[in-house]
C-alpha positions as CSV (number, residue, x, y, z in Angstrom):
1,D,24.5,8.3,-4.7
2,L,22.3,11.4,-4.5
3,F,24.8,13.5,-6.6
4,C,25.9,10.7,-8.9
5,E,26.0,11.9,-12.5
6,P,27.7,10.0,-15.3
7,Y,30.7,11.8,-16.7
8,I,31.0,14.1,-13.7
9,H,33.7,12.7,-11.4
10,K,34.5,15.7,-9.1
11,G,33.4,19.3,-8.3
12,F,30.4,18.7,-6.0
13,R,30.6,20.4,-2.7
14,P,29.6,18.5,0.5
15,I,26.1,19.1,1.9
16,N,25.1,20.2,5.4
17,M,28.1,22.6,5.8
18,P,27.9,26.0,7.5
19,Y,26.8,28.9,5.2
20,S,30.3,30.4,5.5
21,Y,31.7,27.4,3.7
22,Y,29.4,28.0,0.7
23,V,30.2,31.7,0.6
24,K,33.9,31.0,0.6
25,S,33.3,28.4,-2.2
26,L,32.4,31.3,-4.5
27,F,36.1,31.8,-4.9
28,Y,36.9,28.2,-5.7
29,K,36.2,26.1,-8.8
30,H,33.3,23.7,-8.5
31,N,30.3,22.7,-10.6
32,E,28.3,25.8,-9.9
33,T,31.0,28.5,-10.2
34,I,30.1,29.8,-13.6
35,N,26.3,29.8,-12.8
36,A,26.8,31.8,-9.6
37,W,29.3,34.3,-11.0
38,S,27.3,35.0,-14.1
39,H,24.2,35.8,-12.0
40,Y,26.1,37.9,-9.6
41,I,27.7,39.9,-12.5
42,G,24.1,40.4,-13.9
43,A,22.9,41.6,-10.5
44,F,25.8,44.1,-10.1
45,Y,25.1,45.4,-13.6
46,T,21.4,45.9,-13.1
47,T,22.1,47.6,-9.8
48,Y,24.6,49.9,-11.6
49,L,22.0,50.8,-14.2
50,A,19.4,51.5,-11.6
51,F,21.7,54.0,-9.8
52,T,23.1,55.7,-12.9
53,L,20.1,56.2,-15.1
54,D,17.9,59.3,-14.7
55,F,14.4,58.3,-13.5
56,S,13.0,61.8,-13.1
57,D,10.3,61.2,-15.8
58,P,7.4,59.2,-14.4
59,Y,7.2,57.3,-17.6
60,S,10.6,55.8,-16.9
61,W,9.5,54.3,-13.5
62,P,8.5,51.0,-15.0
63,L,12.1,50.6,-16.2
64,L,13.3,51.2,-12.7
65,V,10.9,48.6,-11.3
66,C,12.1,46.2,-13.9
67,L,15.7,46.8,-13.0
68,I,15.0,46.4,-9.3
69,T,13.1,43.2,-9.8
70,S,15.8,41.9,-12.1
71,T,18.4,42.6,-9.5
72,I,16.4,40.7,-6.9
73,M,16.0,37.8,-9.3
74,F,19.7,37.7,-10.2
75,F,20.8,37.8,-6.5
76,S,18.3,35.2,-5.6
77,S,19.4,32.9,-8.4
78,A,23.1,33.4,-7.7
79,T,22.6,32.6,-4.0
80,A,20.6,29.5,-4.9
81,H,23.4,28.3,-7.2
82,L,25.9,29.1,-4.4
83,M,24.1,27.2,-1.7
């Protein structure tokens, strides 16, 4: 009854499972698949930008801080959608 939504008949994962179950569920289709993957892709992209851009100029350091915090936000959000 907790997960009862009109028009959604399947796709919810069971609760109180081990963490390994939810990590493996990243590769299966369920109601949070697109949310988790879109946030992980954003996290990988911001990580890529943080390592490939040149931050030798001190005025570009706020951009680096923004990329690092964005990466943390994306990974946290994706993990929340996954769990």
